[in-house]
BAKEMI-331646 format. One line per field, with one value per residue (C-alpha): residue number from 1; x, y, z; chain. Coordinates in nm, 4 decimals, padded with zeros to 6 digits, always signed. Each point is the difference from the previous one (the first is absolute). Layout:
N
volo <- [NUM  ...]
xx <- [X  ...]
yy <- [Y  ...]
zz <- [Z  ...]
mikol <- [A  ...]
END
This chain:
109
volo <- [1  2  3  4  5  6  7  8  9  10  11  12  13  14  15  16  17  18  19  20  21  22  23  24  25  26  27  28  29  30  31  32  33  34  35  36  37  38  39  40  41  42  43  44  45  46  47  48  49  50  51  52  53  54  55  56  57  58  59  60  61  62  63  64  65  66  67  68  69  70  71  72  73  74  75  76  77  78  79  80  81  82  83  84  85  86  87  88  89  90  91  92  93  94  95  96  97  98  99  100  101  102  103  104  105  106  107  108  109]
xx <- [+04.3525  -00.2640  +00.1056  +00.3599  -00.0751  +00.0837  -00.2777  +00.1365  -00.0117  -00.3610  -00.0953  +00.1804  -00.1953  -00.3294  +00.1124  +00.1254  -00.3292  -00.1899  +00.2138  -00.0632  -00.3737  +00.0164  +00.1820  -00.2451  -00.2977  +00.1422  +00.0652  -00.3454  -00.1782  +00.2027  -00.0461  -00.3713  -00.0545  +00.1756  -00.1973  -00.3308  +00.0855  +00.1011  -00.3212  -00.2482  -00.2290  -00.0156  -00.0675  -00.2836  -00.1506  +00.0227  -00.1793  -00.2670  -00.0495  -00.0163  -00.2426  -00.1969  +00.0090  +00.1791  +00.2403  +00.0746  -00.2870  +00.0798  -00.3462  +00.0942  +00.3766  +00.2231  +00.1931  -00.1100  +00.3329  +00.2511  +00.3127  +00.3236  +00.3437  +00.2884  +00.2970  +00.2911  +00.1429  -00.3204  +00.0260  +00.3611  -00.0854  -00.2907  +00.2104  +00.2854  -00.2385  -00.1656  +00.3387  +00.1137  -00.3255  +00.0470  +00.3460  -00.1288  -00.2747  +00.2612  +00.1909  -00.2323  -00.0595  +00.3742  +00.0800  -00.2685  +00.1238  +00.3587  -00.1045  -00.1986  +00.1354  -00.0796  -00.0559  -00.2530  -00.1729  -00.0323  -00.1250  -00.2752  +00.1134]
yy <- [+09.9197  +00.1175  +00.2726  -00.1194  -00.3691  -00.2607  -00.2058  -00.3191  +00.1531  +00.1047  -00.3430  -00.1633  +00.2131  -00.1195  -00.3613  -00.0018  +00.1508  -00.2621  -00.2753  +00.1309  +00.0150  -00.3508  -00.1365  +00.1671  -00.1271  -00.3522  +00.0002  +00.1284  -00.2158  -00.3099  +00.0235  +00.0802  -00.2731  -00.2611  +00.1013  -00.0158  -00.3331  -00.1583  +00.1162  -00.0330  -00.2506  +00.2137  +00.3128  -00.1752  -00.1229  +00.3533  +00.1421  -00.2687  +00.0905  +00.3739  -00.0319  -00.2866  -00.2040  -00.3145  +00.0754  -00.3617  -00.2234  -00.3714  -00.0635  +00.1835  -00.0480  -00.2993  +00.1982  +00.2432  +00.1825  +00.1867  -00.2099  +00.1911  -00.1424  +00.2441  -00.0870  +00.2297  -00.0643  +00.1510  +00.2949  +00.0565  -00.0142  +00.2428  +00.2427  -00.0100  +00.0572  +00.2894  +00.1574  -00.0418  +00.1538  +00.2969  +00.0540  -00.0307  +00.2502  +00.2620  -00.0101  +00.2131  +00.2721  +00.0106  +00.0351  +00.2675  +00.1962  -00.0143  +00.1641  +00.2793  +00.3526  +00.1812  +00.3413  -00.1408  -00.2066  +00.3007  +00.2183  -00.2526  -00.1041]
zz <- [+06.7075  +00.2402  +00.2444  -00.0133  +00.0555  -00.2584  -00.1571  +00.1531  +00.3498  -00.0425  -00.1298  +00.2918  +00.2512  -00.1481  -00.0198  +00.3606  +00.1186  -00.2001  +00.1519  +00.3518  -00.0667  -00.1441  +00.3048  +00.2379  -00.2001  -00.0108  +00.3734  +00.0918  -00.2571  +00.0798  +00.3754  -00.0203  -00.2611  +00.2132  +00.3099  -00.1888  -00.1674  +00.3306  +00.1716  -00.2868  +00.1736  +00.3151  -00.2043  -00.1860  +00.3285  +00.1426  -00.3050  +00.0356  +00.3669  -00.0703  -00.2931  +00.1514  -00.3189  -00.1090  -00.2866  -00.0824  +00.0998  +00.0145  -00.1489  -00.3196  -00.0276  +00.0634  +00.2608  +00.2706  +00.0419  -00.2154  -00.0432  -00.0319  -00.0618  -00.0059  -00.2213  +00.0703  -00.3451  -00.1440  +00.2378  -00.1056  -00.3710  +00.0393  +00.2049  -00.2522  -00.2916  +00.1840  +00.0691  -00.3612  -00.1226  +00.2335  -00.1471  -00.3558  +00.0792  +00.0919  -00.3286  -00.2142  +00.2644  +00.0715  -00.3698  -00.0429  +00.3035  -00.1207  -00.3271  +00.1673  -00.0284  +00.3287  -00.1591  -00.2470  +00.2667  +00.2322  -00.2857  -00.0679  -00.3482]
mikol <- [A  A  A  A  A  A  A  A  A  A  A  A  A  A  A  A  A  A  A  A  A  A  A  A  A  A  A  A  A  A  A  A  A  A  A  A  A  A  A  A  A  A  A  A  A  A  A  A  A  A  A  A  A  A  A  A  A  A  A  A  A  A  A  A  A  A  A  A  A  A  A  A  A  A  A  A  A  A  A  A  A  A  A  A  A  A  A  A  A  A  A  A  A  A  A  A  A  A  A  A  A  A  A  A  A  A  A  A  A]
END
C-alpha cells in the first residue's frame, strides 16, 4: 500500500492517464496526419514557392508532384497500434509506482 491506496488503484491511475494521453495523441496525430496527407501536393508547391526551388523537377524525376493516397484502413491500423503502444508504455511505470513507499521516496532512498 502507498499512503492508504491499494497497489491496483495506483496502477489503474497510471494506466488511465496513459490511456488518456494515448487517445489525445492519436486524435491530434490522426487529424494532423490526414490533413497533411490530403494536402501534400499543395504543401510541396507552397514550399517550392517559398524557397524558390523545384523539389521534384520533371527533368530529373518521372513525376513533378508528390502523390498521396489516403487509405482509412491504414489510418485506423496505425491509430490502434499507437494507442496500444501507449497503453503498453504505461505498464512498467504503473507497476513501479505501485511498489513505491512514500516515506522512502520522500527521504531520497
